[in-house]
Structures are given as structure tokens and as C-alpha cells.
C-alpha positions in Angstrom: -13.8 7.1 13.0 -16.1 4.5 14.5 -14.5 2.4 17.3 -15.7 -1.0 15.9 -15.9 -0.9 12.1 -14.6 1.0 9.1 -15.7 0.4 5.5 -12.2 0.3 4.0 -13.5 0.0 0.5 -15.3 3.3 0.5 -13.1 5.2 3.0 -12.2 8.6 1.5 -8.4 8.9 0.9 -6.9 12.0 -0.5 -4.5 11.1 -3.3 -1.4 13.0 -4.4 1.1 12.7 -7.2 4.2 10.7 -6.1 7.5 12.5 -6.2 9.1 12.2 -9.7 12.1 10.3 -8.3 9.8 7.5 -7.2 7.9 7.2 -10.5 9.1 4.6 -13.0 6.2 5.0 -15.5 2.7 6.4 -15.7 1.3 9.0 -13.4 0.5 7.1 -10.2 -1.1 8.9 -7.3 -1.1 7.6 -3.7 -2.4 8.4 -0.3 -3.0 7.0 3.1 -5.3 7.5 6.1 -4.3 6.6 9.6 -7.3 4.9 11.3 -5.7 4.5 14.8 -3.4 2.4 16.9 -3.6 -1.1 18.4 -1.1 -2.0 21.1 1.2 0.8 19.9 1.1 -0.3 16.2 -0.1 2.2 13.6 -3.1 1.0 11.5 -4.1 2.7 8.3 -5.5 2.4 4.7 -3.3 3.1 1.7 -4.3 3.5 -2.0 -2.1 3.6 -5.2 -3.5 4.3 -8.6 -2.2 2.5 -11.8 1.4 3.1 -12.7 4.8 1.9 -11.6 6.7 3.3 -8.6 9.6 2.5 -6.3 9.8 2.7 -2.5 12.0 1.7 0.5 9.8 0.0 3.0 9.3 0.0 6.7 8.3 -3.1 8.8 4.7 -3.7 7.7 2.0 -6.3 7.5 -0.9 -5.5 5.1 -3.9 -7.1 3.6 -5.0 -6.2 0.0 -8.6 -5.0 0.0 -9.1 -4.2 -3.7 -7.2 -3.8 -6.9 -4.4 -5.7 -8.5 -0.6 -5.2 -8.6 2.8 -6.9 -8.7 5.5 -5.9 -6.3 9.1 -6.9 -6.8 11.0 -7.0 -3.5 14.8 -6.5 -3.5 15.0 -7.4 -7.2 14.7 -11.1 -6.3 11.1 -11.8 -5.3 7.9 -11.1 -7.3 4.6 -11.2 -5.5 1.2 -10.8 -7.3 -1.3 -8.9 -5.2 -5.1 -9.5 -5.3 -7.8 -8.9 -2.8 -7.2 -11.1 0.2 -3.5 -11.3 -0.2 -1.5 -10.9 3.1 1.8 -9.1 2.4 4.8 -8.8 4.8 7.4 -6.2 4.1 10.6 -5.7 6.1 12.3 -2.4 7.0 14.8 -1.5 4.2 13.1 -3.7 1.5 13.5 -2.0 -1.9 10.3 -2.4 -3.9 8.9 -1.7 -7.3 5.1 -1.5 -7.4 3.4 -2.2 -10.8 -0.3 -1.3 -10.1 -2.6 -2.4 -12.9 -5.9 -1.7 -11.0 -6.1 0.8 -8.2 -4.7 -0.9 -5.2 -6.1 -0.5 -1.6 -4.6 -2.1 1.4 -5.0 -2.1 5.2 -1.6 -1.9 6.9 -0.2 -2.4 10.4 3.2 -0.8 11.2 4.7 -1.7 14.6 
């Protein structure tokens, strides 16, 4: 990886089928690539193809690079994700991701 810039839009990310217990509908695939650390925080790029899946989150700050999705957090808050959206998730948040256009985000995990 270059030390100054990374083209997150074209970065190659290997995608795998999600575990069946996480899939609500469709056949979503996902994958992530670690791009380094900053001050002890892990930085990476994550991609999720169309479909609906669930997850239990870790502390994370992310920026949507491309795609479109809706995420329901703890069954109470719905957030629409588009390129440029800044998303803050907290450890233990239970999420349902409805991805309508392949989603790509850059994340920072402390």
C-alpha cells in the first residue's frame, strides 16, 4: 500500500458469502481490506453487495465511499447511507443492513 494515498473506489477486495445466520434476504457477499493503523486505530475498506444482513457492531467511525443502503440500529434508528455519509456505530449495536447498491466504506476502529 502507498503511504500517502489509496484509491478506495478501485481497491480490490475479496468478497465472500456471509454466514447463513446473518442473511435476512438475498445473497449478499462482503469483504474488507485492512489498509493500516493510525495512532493504534485500525483503518480499512469494507464492501457489501446488495441484500439484507444483520450484524453486532464494534466501535467504528466510517465514511461511505460508494453505493446506497439503509441501516437500522437497535431496532429504533434508521439511517440512509449515500456517498459522503459519516456513520458512527457503537460496540454492541445490533444492525440490519439493507444494501440496494453495492456499498463501500472506509472505517476506523479504535
